[in-house]
ROFIBA-485932 format. One record per residue: residue number from 1; residue in one letter; x negated, y negated, z of N, C-alpha, C in turn. Coordinates in steps of 0.2 Angstrom, whole numbers, m for minus. Layout:
ROFIBA-485932
- NUM|A|X|Y|Z|X|Y|Z|X|Y|Z
...
This chain:
ROFIBA-485932
- 1|X|m62|57|71|m60|62|66|m52|59|63
- 2|X|m51|59|55|m46|58|54|m41|64|56
- 3|X|m33|63|58|m29|69|60|m24|68|53
- 4|X|m24|72|48|m21|71|42|m13|73|44
- 5|X|m9|69|42|m2|71|45|3|72|37
- 6|X|0|70|33|6|69|27|9|63|25
- 7|X|15|63|21|19|57|22|26|58|26
- 8|X|25|56|31|30|57|36|36|51|33
- 9|X|42|50|36|47|46|35|44|39|42
- 10|X|45|34|38|43|28|42|47|23|43
- 11|X|50|20|50|57|16|50|55|9|52
- 12|X|57|4|49|56|m4|52|63|m5|52
- 13|X|64|m13|55|71|m15|56|73|m15|50
- 14|X|68|m16|45|74|m18|38|72|m12|32
- 15|X|66|m8|35|64|m4|28|65|3|30
- 16|X|65|9|27|62|17|25|56|16|22
- 17|X|52|20|25|46|21|22|45|29|19
- 18|X|47|31|14|49|38|12|44|41|7
- 19|X|43|47|6|42|50|1|44|49|m7
- 20|X|42|47|m11|45|47|m17|47|55|m21
- 21|X|52|52|m25|53|58|m28|56|57|m35
- 22|X|57|61|m40|59|61|m48|62|55|m49
- 23|X|69|57|m43|74|53|m45|72|45|m45
- 24|X|66|44|m41|65|37|m41|61|33|m47
- 25|X|60|38|m52|58|36|m58|60|28|m60
- 26|X|65|29|m62|68|23|m65|70|15|m61
- 27|X|68|19|m54|68|11|m50|62|10|m50
- 28|X|57|11|m50|50|12|m49|47|8|m56
- 29|X|51|9|m61|49|7|m68|51|1|m68
- 30|X|59|m1|m67|62|m8|m67|57|m12|m62
- 31|X|57|m11|m55|55|m14|m49|49|m17|m49
- 32|X|44|m12|m52|37|m15|m51|32|m11|m56
- 33|X|33|m6|m59|28|m2|m63|27|m7|m70
- 34|X|32|m8|m71|33|m12|m79|33|m19|m78
- 35|X|31|m22|m74|32|m31|m72|25|m33|m74
- 36|X|22|m37|m77|15|m39|m77|14|m45|m72
- 37|X|20|m47|m71|18|m51|m63|14|m47|m59
- 38|X|16|m41|m57|13|m37|m53|7|m33|m56
- 39|X|6|m31|m62|1|m27|m64|m5|m31|m66
- 40|X|m5|m39|m66|m9|m43|m66|m15|m44|m59
- 41|X|m13|m40|m55|m15|m41|m49|m16|m32|m47
- 42|X|m16|m28|m51|m18|m20|m52|m23|m20|m57
- 43|X|m27|m13|m57|m31|m11|m61|m27|m9|m67
- 44|X|m20|m5|m65|m18|0|m70|m13|m6|m72
- 45|X|m12|m5|m80|m7|m9|m85|0|m8|m82
- 46|X|3|m13|m84|11|m12|m83|13|m6|m88
- 47|X|19|m1|m85|21|3|m90|25|m1|m96
- 48|X|22|2|m102|28|1|m107|34|4|m108
- 49|X|34|12|m106|39|16|m107|40|18|m100
- 50|X|46|22|m100|48|25|m93|43|32|m94
- 51|X|42|35|m99|38|43|m99|30|41|m97
- 52|X|28|34|m95|24|32|m92|23|35|m85
- 53|X|29|30|m82|31|30|m76|32|39|m72
- 54|X|37|40|m78|38|50|m77|32|52|m74
- 55|X|27|52|m79|21|55|m79|17|52|m72
- 56|X|17|47|m70|14|45|m63|17|46|m57
- 57|X|24|48|m58|28|49|m52|27|56|m51
- 58|X|26|61|m56|25|67|m57|19|70|m52
- 59|X|15|64|m54|8|65|m51|7|63|m43
- 60|X|12|59|m40|14|57|m35|16|64|m31
- 61|X|22|66|m34|26|69|m30|23|77|m29
- 62|X|19|79|m34|13|84|m34|9|83|m29
- 63|X|7|76|m27|2|75|m23|5|76|m14
- 64|X|11|77|m14|12|80|m8|12|85|m3
- 65|X|11|91|m7|8|97|m4|3|96|0
- 66|X|m2|91|0|m6|89|3|m6|86|9
- 67|X|m8|87|14|m7|85|21|m12|76|22
- 68|X|m16|76|16|m20|72|14|m18|67|11
- 69|X|m12|66|8|m11|62|3|m4|59|8
- 70|X|m4|51|8|0|48|12|2|42|7
- 71|X|7|42|2|11|38|m1|18|37|m1
- 72|X|19|33|2|26|30|3|31|26|m3
- 73|X|36|26|m3|40|23|m7|43|17|m2
- 74|X|45|12|m3|48|7|1|53|7|m1
- 75|X|59|7|3|66|7|2|68|1|7
- 76|X|75|m1|4|79|m5|9|84|m2|12
- 77|X|84|m4|19|89|1|23|96|m1|21
- 78|X|96|m8|20|103|m9|17|108|m6|12
- 79|X|102|m2|9|108|m1|2|104|m3|m4
- 80|X|100|m6|m3|96|m13|m7|90|m8|m14
- 81|X|90|m1|m13|86|4|m14|78|2|m14
- 82|X|75|4|m17|68|6|m19|65|m2|m22
- 83|X|61|m3|m20|57|m11|m20|51|m10|m21
- 84|X|46|m5|m20|42|m4|m18|36|3|m17
- 85|X|30|0|m16|26|7|m13|19|7|m8
- 86|X|17|10|m4|13|8|m3|8|14|1
- 87|X|2|15|0|m4|22|2|m7|20|5
- 88|X|m10|26|9|m18|26|11|m21|32|7
- 89|X|m28|28|6|m31|33|0|m40|31|1
- 90|X|m44|34|m1|m50|35|m2|m53|35|5
- 91|X|m50|40|9|m53|44|15|m60|46|15
- 92|X|m63|44|21|m71|45|20|m70|50|28
- 93|X|m71|54|28|m74|58|33|m77|58|37
- 94|X|m84|56|33|m90|54|38|m88|48|42
- 95|X|m84|43|42|m84|37|45|m75|38|48
- 96|X|m72|39|44|m65|41|48|m61|33|44
- 97|X|m65|32|39|m60|24|37|m59|27|31
- 98|X|m53|22|30|m49|23|22|m47|16|20
- 99|X|m44|17|15|m40|11|10|m33|10|12
- 100|X|m30|3|10|m22|3|10|m22|0|4
- 101|X|m15|1|m1|m14|m3|m5|m7|m4|m5
- 102|X|m4|m9|m9|5|m10|m10|6|m14|m15
- 103|X|12|m12|m17|15|m16|m22|23|m17|m21
- 104|X|25|m24|m21|32|m25|m20|35|m27|m27
- 105|X|42|m26|m29|42|m29|m33|44|m36|m32
- 106|X|43|m38|m37|44|m47|m39|50|m50|m36
- 107|X|56|m47|m38|61|m51|m34|61|m49|m26
- 108|X|57|m45|m23|56|m46|m15|51|m48|m13
- 109|X|47|m54|m18|42|m57|m14|45|m60|m9
- 110|X|40|m64|m5|39|m69|0|46|m67|5
- 111|X|50|m61|4|54|m62|9|51|m56|17
- 112|X|44|m56|18|40|m53|22|42|m44|23
- 113|X|45|m43|17|44|m33|16|37|m31|17
- 114|X|33|m34|12|26|m33|11|23|m32|18
- 115|X|24|m39|23|21|m37|30|24|m34|34
- 116|X|29|m30|35|34|m25|37|32|m17|37
- 117|X|32|m18|29|27|m12|26|21|m9|30
- 118|X|17|m15|29|10|m13|30|9|m14|37
- 119|X|12|m17|41|12|m16|50|14|m9|51
- 120|X|19|m6|47|21|2|50|16|6|48
- 121|X|13|5|41|8|10|40|0|9|43
- 122|X|0|4|44|m8|1|50|m5|6|56
- 123|X|0|5|59|1|7|65|1|17|66
- 124|X|4|19|58|2|25|59|m5|28|58
- 125|X|m8|23|54|m14|26|51|m20|27|59
- 126|X|m19|22|63|m22|20|69|m18|24|75
- 127|X|m13|25|76|m10|29|82|m9|37|81
- 128|X|m6|37|74|m5|44|73|m12|49|68
- 129|X|m15|45|63|m19|49|59|m28|47|64
- 130|X|m28|43|69|m34|42|72|m40|38|66
- 131|X|m37|35|63|m42|32|57|m46|27|61
- 132|X|m52|25|60|m57|21|61|m56|14|59
- 133|X|m57|14|54|m56|7|51|m51|7|44
- 134|X|m46|3|44|m42|2|38|m45|m4|33
- 135|X|m47|m2|28|m48|m8|22|m43|m10|16
- 136|X|m42|m18|16|m39|m18|9|m42|m24|5
- 137|X|m41|m24|0|m43|m31|m5|m36|m32|m10
- 138|X|m37|m39|m11|m32|m43|m15|m37|m47|m21
- 139|X|m33|m47|m27|m37|m52|m29|m37|m60|m27
- 140|X|m41|m64|m28|m42|m70|m24|m36|m74|m28
- 141|X|m34|m75|m33|m28|m78|m37|m21|m76|m36
- 142|X|m22|m71|m29|m15|m69|m27|m15|m70|m18
- 143|X|m17|m75|m17|m19|m77|m9|m12|m75|m4
- 144|X|m6|m74|m7|0|m71|m2|m2|m65|m2
- 145|X|m4|m59|m5|m6|m53|m3|m11|m53|4
- 146|X|m17|m59|3|m19|m59|8|m16|m61|15
- 147|X|m13|m64|15|m7|m67|22|m4|m63|22
- 148|X|m2|m57|19|3|m49|22|m4|m47|26
- 149|X|m9|m45|23|m14|m41|27|m16|m45|34
- 150|X|m16|m54|33|m18|m56|39|m13|m54|46
- 151|X|m6|m56|41|1|m55|47|1|m47|49
- 152|X|m4|m41|48|m4|m36|48|m11|m34|54
- 153|X|m14|m41|56|m20|m39|59|m24|m40|56
- 154|X|m26|m39|48|m32|m37|46|m36|m45|47
- 155|X|m43|m43|45|m48|m49|46|m53|m49|38
- 156|X|m51|m55|35|m56|m56|30|m64|m55|31
- 157|X|m67|m50|28|m74|m49|28|m78|m53|23
- 158|X|m75|m55|17|m78|m60|12|m76|m57|5
- 159|X|m78|m60|0|m77|m59|m6|m81|m55|m11
- 160|X|m80|m50|m13|m84|m46|m20|m82|m49|m26
- 161|X|m87|m53|m31|m86|m55|m36|m86|m50|m41
- 162|X|m79|m52|m44|m79|m46|m53|m79|m39|m48
- 163|X|m74|m39|m44|m74|m31|m40|m69|m26|m46
- 164|X|m66|m30|m48|m61|m26|m53|m61|m29|m58
- 165|X|m58|m26|m65|m57|m26|m71|m50|m25|m72
- 166|X|m45|m30|m75|m38|m28|m74|m37|m25|m83
- 167|X|m29|m24|m83|m28|m19|m89|m27|m25|m96
- 168|X|m28|m33|m93|m29|m37|m99|m36|m37|m99
- 169|X|m42|m35|m97|m50|m36|m97|m51|m41|m94
- 170|X|m48|m44|m89|m51|m52|m85|m54|m46|m79
- 171|X|m61|m49|m77|m64|m49|m71|m61|m52|m65
- 172|X|m59|m50|m59|m56|m54|m54|m60|m53|m49
- 173|X|m63|m58|m45|m64|m58|m38|m60|m57|m34
- 174|X|m61|m52|m29|m56|m51|m23|m58|m50|m16
- 175|X|m53|m52|m12|m56|m52|m3|m54|m48|m2
- 176|X|m59|m45|2|m59|m39|6|m57|m41|14
- 177|X|m53|m37|15|m50|m37|22|m52|m30|26
- 178|X|m52|m30|32|m53|m22|37|m50|m24|46
- 179|X|m49|m19|48|m46|m20|55|m50|m13|57
- 180|X|m52|m14|62|m53|m7|66|m48|m5|71
- 181|X|m49|1|73|m43|4|78|m45|0|83
- 182|X|m51|m2|87|m50|m5|94|m47|m10|94
- 183|X|m48|m15|89|m46|m22|88|m38|m20|88
- 184|X|m37|m15|84|m27|m14|83|m25|m13|91
- 185|X|m29|m10|93|m27|m6|101|m25|m11|106
- 186|X|m30|m17|104|m32|m23|110|m25|m27|107
- 187|X|m23|m26|100|m18|m33|97|m12|m30|101
- 188|X|m11|m24|101|m5|m20|103|m4|m20|110
- 189|X|m10|m22|115|m10|m21|122|m13|m16|123
- 190|X|m18|m12|122|m21|m5|126|m21|0|121
- 191|X|m18|6|125|m20|13|122|m14|15|116
- 192|X|m16|20|115|m11|24|110|m3|26|115
């Protein structure tokens, strides 16, 4: 049974994962939400105006009232600011399963930040929330995202053809990954 904990601060060697706030709106817009290189791999289109980002940020901030809402901003500890976001969603109380998604600003790709953030959220999901299975998917034309999932211990389970349609009206095949709590505990060397 999932034990909901909301969105506590999670710390890694180089990152703070924390709740987003309205103050983050401009950085989120500048660093990833308005960038088509990133939105090409998401269902939602790149934001054209800061007003779009403001509306999305308000919805996120309002979500924090629920313990079932797990959505972090990814912030560099060295004062480099907000570089992305990561969340747990689609919780299924009957199975104890959920999904994870993340976005990192283009300027911070291929620096290990995505892996570091995902590992922290995977640990939180399995150790503190008692999630049974964590799933994720990425467009097959974005293999770097799959490498992040693999480095966090997730296993590729297959490809779903035309799983999503992006904002450019392109259908995308997605590779689906998963990790079971029991596998995670074995990887980390035992129990919680």
